N, CA and C of each residue as an Amber inpcrd file, in Angstrom:
protein
   480
  -9.2610000  -2.3690000   3.2670000  -8.6940000  -1.9410000   4.5080000
  -7.3820000  -1.2400000   4.2100000  -7.1320000  -0.1470000   4.9090000
  -5.8950000   0.6070000   4.7150000  -5.1130000   0.6380000   6.0210000
  -3.7990000   0.6290000   5.8920000  -2.9210000   0.7320000   7.0430000
  -1.8810000   1.7840000   6.7020000  -1.8650000   2.8850000   7.4500000
  -0.9420000   3.9780000   7.1480000  -0.7190000   4.8140000   8.3950000
   0.5100000   5.2540000   8.6430000   0.7600000   6.1100000   9.8070000
   0.2320000   7.5380000   9.6270000  -0.0930000   7.9260000   8.4040000
  -0.5700000   9.2780000   8.1240000  -2.0810000   9.3850000   8.3370000
  -2.4840000  10.3010000   9.2120000  -3.9150000  10.5370000   9.4440000
  -4.5990000  11.0120000   8.1630000  -3.9160000  11.8310000   7.3890000
  -4.4810000  12.3250000   6.1320000  -4.7480000  11.1770000   5.1710000
  -3.7910000  10.2880000   5.0370000  -3.9550000   9.1640000   4.1090000
  -5.0030000   8.1740000   4.6140000  -5.1020000   7.9940000   5.9230000
  -6.1580000   7.1060000   6.4440000  -7.5290000   7.6900000   6.1450000
  -7.6700000   8.9960000   6.3040000  -8.9550000   9.6360000   6.0070000
  -9.2680000   9.5420000   4.5110000  -8.2610000   9.7420000   3.6540000
  -8.4610000   9.5790000   2.2090000  -8.9140000   8.1520000   1.8880000
  -8.3020000   7.1780000   2.5340000  -8.6870000   5.7830000   2.3010000
 -10.1520000   5.5640000   2.6650000 -10.5870000   6.1240000   3.7860000
 -11.9940000   5.9870000   4.1910000 -12.9090000   6.6590000   3.1630000
 -12.5360000   7.8670000   2.7230000 -13.3410000   8.5820000   1.7280000
 -13.4680000   7.7810000   0.4310000 -12.4240000   7.0350000   0.1040000
 -12.4150000   6.2780000  -1.1500000 -12.9520000   4.8580000  -0.9880000
 -13.4590000   4.5370000   0.2120000 -14.1590000   3.2690000   0.3700000
 -13.5520000   2.2410000   1.3060000 -12.4250000   2.5400000   1.9400000
 -11.8560000   1.5640000   2.8740000 -12.7960000   1.3840000   4.0630000
 -13.0370000   0.1480000   4.4330000 -13.9330000  -0.1250000   5.5640000
 -13.2430000   0.1320000   6.8930000 -11.9350000   0.0330000   6.9120000
 -11.1320000   0.2760000   8.1120000  -9.8820000   1.0140000   7.6790000
  -9.3300000   1.8060000   8.5860000  -8.0540000   2.4820000   8.3400000
  -7.2860000   2.4970000   9.6530000  -6.2270000   1.7090000   9.6940000
  -5.4720000   1.5340000  10.9290000  -4.1670000   2.3050000  10.9070000
  -3.7440000   2.7310000  12.0960000  -2.4600000   3.4050000  12.2830000
  -1.4780000   2.3710000  12.8170000  -0.4710000   1.9750000  12.0290000
   0.4450000   0.9300000  12.4900000   1.3120000   1.3540000  13.6640000
   1.3630000   2.6560000  13.9500000   2.1660000   3.1100000  15.0850000
   1.4160000   3.0030000  16.4070000   0.0930000   2.8340000  16.3510000
  -0.6660000   2.7580000  17.6000000  -1.6720000   1.6060000  17.6390000
  -2.1400000   1.1530000  16.4980000  -3.1150000   0.0580000  16.4560000
  -2.3950000  -1.2920000  16.3980000  -3.0340000  -2.2950000  16.9070000
  -2.5140000  -3.6630000  16.8380000  -3.0050000  -4.2680000  15.5270000
  -2.2490000  -4.0150000  14.4640000  -2.6740000  -4.3430000  13.1040000
  -2.9820000  -5.8250000  12.9390000  -2.0720000  -6.7010000  13.3260000
  -2.2750000  -8.1310000  13.0970000  -3.4220000  -8.6640000  13.9430000
  -3.5970000  -8.1220000  15.1290000  -4.7360000  -8.5220000  15.9680000
  -6.0440000  -8.1040000  15.3070000  -6.0930000  -6.8780000  14.7740000
  -7.3140000  -6.3910000  14.1250000  -7.6140000  -7.1910000  12.8580000
  -6.5800000  -7.5060000  12.0850000  -6.7950000  -8.3260000  10.8900000
  -7.3420000  -9.6970000  11.2700000  -6.8540000 -10.2560000  12.3630000
  -7.3650000 -11.5410000  12.8340000  -8.8280000 -11.4210000  13.2460000
  -9.1770000 -10.3330000  13.9210000 -10.5770000 -10.1200000  14.3110000
 -11.4750000 -10.0310000  13.0830000 -11.0050000  -9.3690000  12.0330000
 -11.8110000  -9.1560000  10.8300000 -11.8350000 -10.3680000   9.8970000
 -10.6930000 -11.0280000   9.7400000 -10.5580000 -12.0700000   8.7270000
 -10.3520000 -13.4680000   9.3010000 -10.3100000 -13.5890000  10.6070000
 -10.0770000 -14.8900000  11.2190000  -8.6090000 -15.2490000  11.2120000
  -8.3160000 -16.4760000  11.6160000  -6.9350000 -16.9400000  11.6510000
  -6.8810000 -18.3790000  11.1700000  -5.6880000 -18.8000000  10.8060000
  -5.4720000 -20.1750000  10.3690000  -4.2080000 -20.6990000  11.0400000
  -4.2250000 -21.9640000  11.3950000  -3.0400000 -22.6060000  11.9430000
  -2.2520000 -23.2250000  10.7960000  -0.9380000 -23.0930000  10.8510000
  -0.0720000 -23.6790000   9.8300000   1.1160000 -24.3240000  10.5200000
   1.9160000 -25.0450000   9.7640000   3.1510000 -25.6090000  10.2980000
   4.0810000 -24.5050000  10.7950000   3.9570000 -23.3190000  10.2170000
   4.8040000 -22.1910000  10.5980000   4.2050000 -21.3930000  11.7560000
   3.0390000 -21.7930000  12.2480000   2.3870000 -21.0720000  13.3420000
   1.0990000 -20.4320000  12.8840000   0.4240000 -19.7040000  13.7800000
  -0.8500000 -19.0740000  13.4160000  -0.6520000 -17.9200000  12.4310000
  -1.6390000 -17.7290000  11.5630000  -1.5910000 -16.6480000  10.5820000
  -2.9400000 -15.9360000  10.5590000  -2.9620000 -14.7500000   9.9720000
  -4.2360000 -14.0570000   9.7790000  -4.9240000 -14.6280000   8.5510000
  -6.2390000 -14.5110000   8.4840000  -7.0040000 -15.0670000   7.3820000
  -7.1350000 -14.1460000   6.1880000  -6.3380000 -13.1240000   6.1040000
  -6.3980000 -12.1590000   5.0090000  -5.9250000 -12.8150000   3.7130000
  -6.6880000 -12.6270000   2.6350000  -6.3870000 -13.2730000   1.3560000
  -5.3050000 -12.5700000   0.5440000  -5.2500000 -11.2380000   0.6300000
  -4.3380000 -10.4930000  -0.2410000  -3.8060000  -9.2540000   0.4680000
  -2.5650000  -8.9080000   0.1340000  -1.9000000  -7.7310000   0.6920000
  -1.3150000  -6.9210000  -0.4580000  -1.4000000  -5.6100000  -0.3420000
  -0.7190000  -4.7100000  -1.2790000   0.2960000  -3.9400000  -0.4580000
   1.5680000  -4.1360000  -0.7650000   2.6430000  -3.4940000  -0.0160000
   3.0820000  -2.2520000  -0.7770000   2.8200000  -1.0850000  -0.1920000
   3.1020000   0.1790000  -0.8660000   3.9620000   1.1030000  -0.0130000
   4.7440000   0.5420000   0.9110000   5.4970000   1.3640000   1.8520000
   6.9590000   1.5510000   1.4950000   7.5330000   0.6020000   0.7680000
   8.9780000   0.5580000   0.4960000   9.7830000   0.3580000   1.7800000
   9.1550000  -0.2390000   2.7910000   9.8210000  -0.5500000   4.0510000
   9.9860000  -2.0710000   4.1040000  11.2270000  -2.5210000   4.0670000
  11.5050000  -3.9420000   4.0090000  10.8810000  -4.7440000   5.1340000
  10.8680000  -4.1930000   6.3440000  10.3130000  -4.9380000   7.4750000
   8.8160000  -5.2040000   7.3040000   8.1310000  -4.3660000   6.5330000
   6.7070000  -4.5940000   6.2820000   6.5310000  -5.8410000   5.4170000
   7.3590000  -5.9970000   4.3940000   7.3050000  -7.1940000   3.5560000
   7.5720000  -8.4270000   4.4160000   8.5680000  -8.3420000   5.2860000
   8.9060000  -9.4710000   6.1530000   7.7430000  -9.8190000   7.0850000
   7.0810000  -8.8160000   7.6450000   5.9250000  -9.0600000   8.5140000
   4.7810000  -9.7120000   7.7590000   4.5500000  -9.2450000   6.5380000
   3.4650000  -9.8360000   5.7440000   3.7550000 -11.3090000   5.4770000
   4.9700000 -11.6180000   5.0440000   5.3270000 -13.0170000   4.7770000
   5.1700000 -13.8500000   6.0450000   5.5820000 -13.3140000   7.1840000
   5.4940000 -14.0570000   8.4450000   4.0530000 -14.2940000   8.8760000
   3.1520000 -13.3590000   8.5920000   1.7830000 -13.4230000   9.1040000
   0.7360000 -13.8550000   8.0850000   1.1140000 -13.9500000   6.8120000
   0.1490000 -14.2910000   5.7620000  -0.2870000 -15.7480000   5.8670000
  -1.5330000 -15.9830000   5.5090000  -2.0780000 -17.3550000   5.5350000
  -1.6260000 -18.1250000   4.2980000  -1.7520000 -19.4340000   4.3360000
  -1.4260000 -20.2280000   3.1540000  -2.2430000 -19.7820000   1.9370000
  -1.5620000 -19.6420000   0.8170000  -2.2250000 -19.2690000  -0.4220000
  -2.4560000 -17.7760000  -0.5880000  -2.0130000 -16.9750000   0.3820000
  -2.2210000 -15.5220000   0.2810000  -1.4120000 -14.9520000  -0.8840000
  -1.9080000 -13.8370000  -1.4030000  -1.2340000 -13.1260000  -2.4900000
  -0.6740000 -11.8210000  -1.9440000   0.5620000 -11.5150000  -2.3220000
   1.2240000 -10.2870000  -1.8970000   1.6510000  -9.5510000  -3.1450000
   1.1570000  -8.3410000  -3.3170000   1.5360000  -7.5100000  -4.4530000
   2.4100000  -6.3810000  -3.9360000   3.6250000  -6.3020000  -4.4340000
   4.5670000  -5.2670000  -4.0200000   4.5390000  -4.1680000  -5.0690000
   3.9910000  -3.0120000  -4.6920000   3.8980000  -1.8930000  -5.6300000
   4.8750000  -0.7690000  -5.2880000   5.4750000  -0.8270000  -4.1110000
   6.4540000   0.1820000  -3.7160000   7.8060000  -0.1480000  -4.3510000
   8.5950000   0.8750000  -4.5910000   9.9320000   0.6850000  -5.1440000
  10.9060000   0.5400000  -3.9740000  11.4350000  -0.6550000  -3.8170000
  12.4110000  -0.9390000  -2.7520000  13.8070000  -0.7950000  -3.3500000
  14.5720000   0.1730000  -2.8920000  15.9200000   0.3500000  -3.4370000
  16.9400000  -0.5380000  -2.7220000  16.5980000  -1.0330000  -1.5350000
  17.4830000  -1.9430000  -0.8020000  16.9780000  -3.3730000  -0.9210000
  17.8930000  -4.3210000  -0.7600000  17.5000000  -5.7320000  -0.7430000
  16.6310000  -5.9850000   0.4870000  15.6540000  -6.8800000   0.3390000
  14.7670000  -7.2510000   1.4430000  14.8800000  -8.7510000   1.6540000
  15.5380000  -9.1680000   2.7250000  15.6190000 -10.6050000   2.9790000
  14.2760000 -11.1510000   3.4700000  13.8220000 -12.2150000   2.8290000
  12.5870000 -12.8600000   3.2730000  12.8680000 -14.3480000   3.4570000
  12.0960000 -14.9790000   4.3080000  12.2650000 -16.4080000   4.5800000
  11.5450000 -17.2050000   3.5030000  12.3130000 -17.6990000   2.5590000
  11.7160000 -18.4600000   1.4650000  11.0650000 -19.7410000   1.9620000
  11.5170000 -20.2780000   3.0850000  10.8610000 -21.4490000   3.6410000
   9.3990000 -21.1270000   3.9600000   9.1330000 -19.9420000   4.5020000
   7.7490000 -19.5410000   4.7730000   6.9630000 -19.3860000   3.4760000
   7.5890000 -18.8040000   2.4700000   6.9290000 -18.6430000   1.1690000
   6.5450000 -20.0140000   0.6200000   7.4410000 -20.9720000   0.7490000
   7.1700000 -22.3310000   0.2400000   6.1260000 -23.0470000   1.0940000
   6.2900000 -23.0350000   2.4260000   5.3520000 -23.7330000   3.3050000
   3.9280000 -23.2150000   3.1330000   3.8140000 -21.9060000   2.9560000
   2.4870000 -21.2880000   2.8540000   2.0050000 -21.1780000   1.4140000
   2.8590000 -21.5330000   0.4650000   2.5370000 -21.4110000  -0.9520000
   2.0370000 -20.0000000  -1.2760000   2.8200000 -19.0280000  -0.8420000
   2.4800000 -17.6210000  -1.0710000   2.7900000 -17.2360000  -2.5150000
   2.0370000 -16.2900000  -3.0220000   2.3230000 -15.6920000  -4.3230000
   2.7610000 -14.2620000  -4.0700000   3.9830000 -13.9490000  -4.4920000
   4.5100000 -12.5860000  -4.3600000   4.7320000 -12.0640000  -5.7620000
   4.1180000 -10.9250000  -6.0530000   4.2160000 -10.3670000  -7.4020000
   4.5880000  -8.8970000  -7.3260000   5.5400000  -8.5180000  -8.1410000
   5.8770000  -7.1090000  -8.2990000   4.8970000  -6.4740000  -9.2620000
   4.7880000  -5.1740000  -9.2250000   3.7710000  -4.5030000 -10.0380000
   4.3640000  -3.3930000 -10.8960000   5.4060000  -3.6890000 -11.6250000
   5.9670000  -2.7100000 -12.5500000   5.4810000  -3.0040000 -13.9690000
   4.2100000  -3.2920000 -14.0990000   3.6180000  -3.6630000 -15.3770000
   2.7510000  -2.5390000 -15.9400000   3.0540000  -1.3270000 -15.6050000
   2.1610000  -0.2260000 -15.9210000   1.7730000  -0.0920000 -17.3890000
   2.6950000  -0.0940000 -18.3420000   2.2550000   0.1030000 -19.7370000
   1.2080000  -0.9040000 -20.1950000   1.3340000  -2.1500000 -19.7890000
   0.3660000  -3.1580000 -20.2010000  -0.9710000  -2.9870000 -19.4850000
  -1.0100000  -2.1940000 -18.4420000  -2.2170000  -2.0410000 -17.6290000
  -2.9210000  -0.6940000 -17.8280000  -2.4540000   0.1370000 -18.7130000
  -3.0610000   1.4590000 -18.8830000  -4.5490000   1.3720000 -19.1790000
  -4.9380000   0.4430000 -20.0570000  -6.3480000   0.3290000 -20.4220000
  -7.1980000  -0.0090000 -19.1900000  -6.7330000  -0.9440000 -18.3670000
  -7.4620000  -1.3070000 -17.1470000  -7.5310000  -0.1270000 -16.1800000
  -6.4370000   0.6150000 -16.0860000  -6.4190000   1.7760000 -15.1880000
  -7.4050000   2.8400000 -15.6570000  -7.4580000   3.0780000 -16.9490000
  -8.3920000   4.0690000 -17.4800000  -9.8400000   3.6230000 -17.2630000
 -10.1070000   2.3260000 -17.4040000 -11.4550000   1.8100000 -17.1420000
 -11.8260000   2.0140000 -15.6650000 -10.8790000   1.7860000 -14.7660000
 -11.1270000   2.0030000 -13.3440000 -11.4530000   3.4700000 -13.0820000
 -10.6690000   4.3650000 -13.6630000 -10.9090000   5.7940000 -13.4630000
 -12.2610000   6.2290000 -14.0270000 -12.7120000   5.5750000 -15.0800000
 -14.0190000   5.9040000 -15.6420000 -15.1460000   5.4600000 -14.7080000
 -14.9100000   4.3830000 -13.9510000 -15.9230000   3.8570000 -13.0280000
 -15.9020000   4.5320000 -11.6630000 -14.7590000   5.0560000 -11.2520000
 -14.6430000   5.5650000  -9.8870000 -13.7630000   6.8110000  -9.8720000
 -14.2590000   7.8560000  -9.2590000 -13.5040000   9.1070000  -9.1440000
 -12.4890000   8.9780000  -8.0200000 -11.2210000   8.9390000  -8.3860000
 -10.1490000   8.8330000  -7.4040000  -9.4010000  10.1490000  -7.2270000
  -9.9840000  11.2400000  -7.6960000  -9.2950000  12.5350000  -7.6520000
  -8.9990000  13.0010000  -6.2340000  -9.7120000  12.4940000  -5.2330000
  -9.4360000  12.8830000  -3.8440000  -8.0360000  12.4650000  -3.4110000
  -7.4480000  11.4950000  -4.0990000  -6.0990000  11.0550000  -3.7520000
  -5.0770000  12.1650000  -3.9800000  -5.3570000  13.0610000  -4.9210000
  -4.4370000  14.1600000  -5.2130000  -4.7340000  15.2970000  -4.2400000
  -3.8120000  15.5210000  -3.3200000  -4.0240000  16.5670000  -2.3120000
  -3.2260000  17.8260000  -2.6050000  -2.2240000  17.7370000  -3.4720000
  -1.3920000  18.9020000  -3.7820000  -1.0280000  18.8890000  -5.2650000
  -1.0310000  20.0860000  -5.8580000  -0.6130000  20.2590000  -7.2490000
   0.4080000  21.3870000  -7.3050000   1.4460000  21.1740000  -8.1020000
   2.4930000  22.1730000  -8.2710000   2.8060000  22.3280000  -9.7510000
   3.1010000  23.5480000 -10.1520000   3.5960000  23.7860000 -11.5060000
   5.0370000  23.2930000 -11.5560000   5.5160000  22.9870000 -12.7350000
   6.8720000  22.4670000 -12.8890000   7.9030000  23.4290000 -12.3020000
   7.6150000  24.7180000 -12.3510000   8.5380000  25.7110000 -11.8010000
   8.7000000  25.5650000 -10.2900000   7.7140000  24.9210000  -9.6390000
   7.7420000  24.7570000  -8.1800000   8.1070000  23.3290000  -7.7830000
   8.8360000  22.6600000  -8.6520000   9.2330000  21.2760000  -8.4170000
   9.9340000  21.1120000  -7.0630000  10.8470000  22.0100000  -6.7470000
  11.5790000  21.9470000  -5.4830000  10.6610000  22.0170000  -4.2780000
   9.6410000  22.8570000  -4.3630000   8.6680000  22.9750000  -3.2770000
   7.8800000  21.6710000  -3.1140000   7.5470000  21.0440000  -4.2240000
   6.8180000  19.7750000  -4.1670000   7.6730000  18.6960000  -3.5000000
   8.9380000  18.6230000  -3.8790000   9.8440000  17.6280000  -3.2800000
  10.0270000  17.9210000  -1.7940000  10.1470000  19.1740000  -1.4360000
  10.2930000  19.5360000  -0.0180000   9.0640000  19.0880000   0.7760000
   7.8760000  19.2670000   0.2200000   6.6560000  18.8230000   0.8900000
   6.7150000  17.3280000   1.1570000   7.1140000  16.5610000   0.1580000
   7.1790000  15.1100000   0.3100000   8.2460000  14.6850000   1.3170000
   9.3390000  15.4190000   1.3850000  10.4060000  15.0710000   2.3220000
  10.0560000  15.4480000   3.7590000   9.3130000  16.5330000   3.9300000
   9.0350000  17.0530000   5.2660000   7.7720000  16.4810000   5.8960000
   6.8240000  16.0380000   5.0760000   5.5350000  15.6350000   5.6200000
   4.9910000  14.4210000   4.8920000   4.4580000  13.5120000   5.6570000
   3.7430000  12.3860000   5.0580000   2.2390000  12.6190000   5.1700000
   1.8450000  13.7970000   5.5800000   0.4250000  14.1250000   5.7300000
  -0.1240000  14.7000000   4.4310000   0.0940000  13.9750000   3.3600000
  -0.4680000  14.3760000   2.0740000  -0.7940000  13.1140000   1.2980000
  -1.6170000  13.2890000   0.2840000  -1.9130000  12.1810000  -0.6040000
  -0.9170000  12.2120000  -1.7410000  -1.4130000  12.1170000  -2.9530000
  -0.5420000  12.1740000  -4.1190000  -0.2240000  13.6220000  -4.4460000
   1.0050000  13.8670000  -4.8150000   1.4620000  15.1970000  -5.2110000
   1.6790000  15.1630000  -6.7170000   1.0090000  16.0580000  -7.4190000
   1.0810000  16.0980000  -8.8830000   1.8570000  17.3340000  -9.3110000
   2.7570000  17.1390000 -10.2460000   3.5060000  18.2510000 -10.8290000
   3.0360000  18.3920000 -12.2660000   2.5460000  19.5670000 -12.5970000
   1.9990000  19.7990000 -13.9400000   2.9810000  20.5940000 -14.7800000
   2.8840000  20.4090000 -16.0740000   3.7570000  21.1390000 -16.9890000
   3.3010000  22.5780000 -17.1760000   2.0270000  22.8340000 -16.8860000
   1.4920000  24.1920000 -16.9860000   1.2160000  24.7300000 -15.5860000
   0.2940000  25.6810000 -15.4810000  -0.0670000  26.2010000 -14.1540000
  -0.5860000  25.0950000 -13.2540000  -0.3630000  25.2220000 -11.9480000
  -0.7180000  24.1700000 -10.9820000  -2.2020000  23.9030000 -10.8890000
  -3.0580000  24.8320000 -11.3130000  -4.4950000  24.6510000 -11.1540000
  -5.1280000  23.8750000 -12.3140000  -4.3470000  23.3550000 -13.2240000
  -4.9130000  22.5850000 -14.3450000  -4.9000000  21.1230000 -14.0570000
């Protein structure tokens, strides 16, 4: 399941196999997750029955919402780079026995990533390519629009 405010990224998620793609600006995300995954009662209140979350937004309030709504034993993987501190309620983490893991382990995971790419074509994620000479244009695209997938900057011509 994918959750993204970008229509382009939601469509990419569907193309790559997501069963659902929700817009957090208009869809009732936690209600839909409850419909799909059920709910559980805890000492901290009701939670969604979702087993795992991947946080890729770099928006602190999203991490806080996940911690507040995650079921006991849920796993949260933070793959976005958060440059600001994100206050979270450690009491909720303890009560729910949540596992929160950062994902800056890339060098140790290259082999697994290459195996994944061999099994599944993820090239649709790349929606724009720029030559290194057009670096500024690539950055401008990312700053002005979130209606793109991954932007790749190549050392040679952009079509390689």
